[in-house]
C-alpha positions in Angstrom: 10.7 -8.9 35.0 8.0 -10.4 32.8 8.2 -9.7 29.1 5.8 -6.9 28.1 3.1 -7.5 25.5 1.8 -5.3 22.7 -1.8 -6.1 22.0 -3.0 -5.1 18.5 -6.7 -4.7 18.0 -7.5 -5.2 14.3 -10.8 -4.7 12.6 -13.4 -2.3 11.1 -15.4 0.3 13.1 -18.2 -0.8 15.5 -17.1 -4.4 16.0 -16.2 -4.1 19.7 -12.4 -3.5 19.4 -12.5 -0.8 22.0 -14.7 -2.9 24.3 -12.1 -5.7 24.0 -9.3 -3.2 24.4 -10.8 -2.0 27.7 -11.0 -5.6 28.9 -7.4 -6.3 28.0 -6.3 -3.0 29.7 -7.8 -4.2 33.0 -6.9 -7.9 32.7 -3.2 -7.3 31.7 -2.6 -4.0 33.5 -1.9 -2.4 30.1 -1.8 1.1 28.7 -4.7 1.5 26.3 -4.2 3.8 23.4 -7.4 4.5 21.5 -7.1 6.9 18.7 -10.7 7.9 18.4 -10.8 9.2 22.0 -7.8 11.5 21.2 -9.3 12.7 17.8 -12.6 13.4 19.5 -10.9 15.3 22.4 -8.8 17.4 20.0 -11.1 17.9 17.0 -14.7 17.3 18.2 -16.9 16.6 15.3 -14.1 16.7 12.7 -12.0 13.8 11.8 -9.1 15.2 9.7 -7.2 12.3 8.0 -3.8 14.1 8.3 -4.2 14.7 12.0 -5.5 11.2 12.5 -2.2 9.7 11.1 -0.1 12.0 13.3 -2.1 11.1 16.4 -1.7 7.4 15.6 2.1 7.9 15.2 2.3 9.8 18.5 0.3 7.1 20.3 2.6 4.5 18.8 5.6 6.4 20.1 4.1 6.5 23.6 3.3 2.8 23.4 6.7 1.8 22.2 8.3 3.8 25.1 5.9 2.1 27.5 7.1 -1.3 26.2 10.7 -0.3 26.8 9.7 0.5 30.4 8.2 -3.0 30.7 4.6 -2.1 30.5 1.9 -3.9 28.5 0.3 -1.8 25.7 -3.0 -2.0 23.7 -3.1 -0.3 20.3 -6.8 0.2 19.5 -7.3 1.6 16.0 -8.1 -0.8 13.3 -4.6 -1.5 11.8 -6.1 -2.6 8.5 -2.9 -3.1 6.6 -0.5 -6.0 7.0 2.3 -3.4 6.7 1.0 -1.5 9.7 0.9 -4.7 11.7 4.3 -5.9 10.5 5.9 -2.5 11.4 4.4 -2.8 14.9 5.3 -6.4 15.4 8.9 -5.6 14.4 9.0 -2.5 16.7 7.8 -4.7 19.6 10.3 -7.4 18.9 13.1 -4.8 18.8 12.1 -3.8 22.3 11.9 -7.4 23.6 8.2 -7.5 23.7 5.6 -10.1 22.8 2.8 -9.3 20.4 -0.8 -10.5 20.4 -2.9 -9.7 17.4 -6.7 -9.8 18.0 -8.9 -9.7 15.0 -12.6 -8.8 15.2 -15.3 -9.1 12.6 -19.1 -9.1 12.3 -21.6 -9.1 9.5 -22.2 -5.8 7.7 -25.8 -5.8 9.0 -24.5 -6.2 12.6 -21.9 -3.5 12.1 -24.6 -1.1 10.8 -26.8 -1.9 13.7 -24.0 -1.3 16.2 -23.0 2.0 14.5 -26.6 3.2 14.6 -26.9 2.2 18.2 -23.7 4.0 19.1 -24.8 7.1 17.2 -28.1 7.1 19.1 -26.6 6.3 22.6 -23.3 8.3 22.4 -23.2 10.6 19.4 -20.1 12.4 20.8 -18.1 9.2 20.8 -18.3 8.5 17.1 -18.8 10.0 13.7 -21.6 9.3 11.2 -20.5 6.6 8.7 -22.3 5.9 5.4 -23.0 2.4 4.1 -20.7 3.2 1.1 -17.8 4.0 3.4 -18.3 0.8 5.4 -18.4 -1.2 2.2 -15.2 0.5 0.9 -13.4 -0.1 4.2 -14.5 -3.8 4.2 -12.8 -4.1 0.8 -9.7 -2.3 1.9 -8.9 -4.2 5.1 -6.2 -6.9 4.9 -7.5 -9.6 7.2 -4.7 -11.0 9.4 -3.5 -14.5 8.4 -3.6 -17.3 10.9 0.2 -17.0 11.2 -0.2 -13.3 12.2 -2.8 -14.2 14.8 -0.9 -17.0 16.4 2.5 -15.4 16.0 4.0 -18.3 14.0 4.5 -16.3 10.8 7.7 -14.4 10.4 7.5 -10.6 10.0 7.6 -9.5 6.4 10.4 -7.4 5.0 9.7 -3.7 4.7 8.0 -2.5 1.5 10.2 -1.6 -1.5 11.9 1.7 -1.0 12.3 1.3 2.7 15.4 -0.1 4.4 13.7 -0.8 7.7 10.3 -0.9 9.4 11.4 2.1 11.5 11.8 4.1 8.4 8.4 2.9 7.0 6.8 3.8 10.4 8.1 7.3 10.1 6.6 7.6 6.6 3.2 6.0 7.5 2.8 7.9 10.7 4.3 11.4 10.1 5.6 13.3 13.1 3.5 16.4 12.4 0.6 17.7 10.3 1.9 19.1 7.1 
């Protein structure tokens, strides 16, 4: 049996993560888990942050189980923090899976153009995003290092206060909306 792969799609909104995830899904016979599709299906025009985190966690659980079964998995929802990526890299390693981190970026002007086009062409597939939000998110993302991208960098230890990445994952992605 071939070692399964966890593909992590990293980047800000409207930079073609989902387009790439769909390609990986087909090329690698992978289970694609795209959070926005689930949030839209469950909440329509709303995008509640607390539900978003729970949905991410539930999808991660499904993805990790699929890895255990030997299936390739694509996680498609930004993964802006190094801690998120480290937790998933460790979870994949614990299940004997490989990890590929794919980072996408475009200029702010191109991102705005793509968002406006998406809003015009498929308003039910996205939410309006203000330039201020985009700028704040651009400041918040922790761009993956070369070592994260090529897999040569060791996985970090969990943040202070957590004894394992599993414990951190349960905190970051709660099991239910509180």
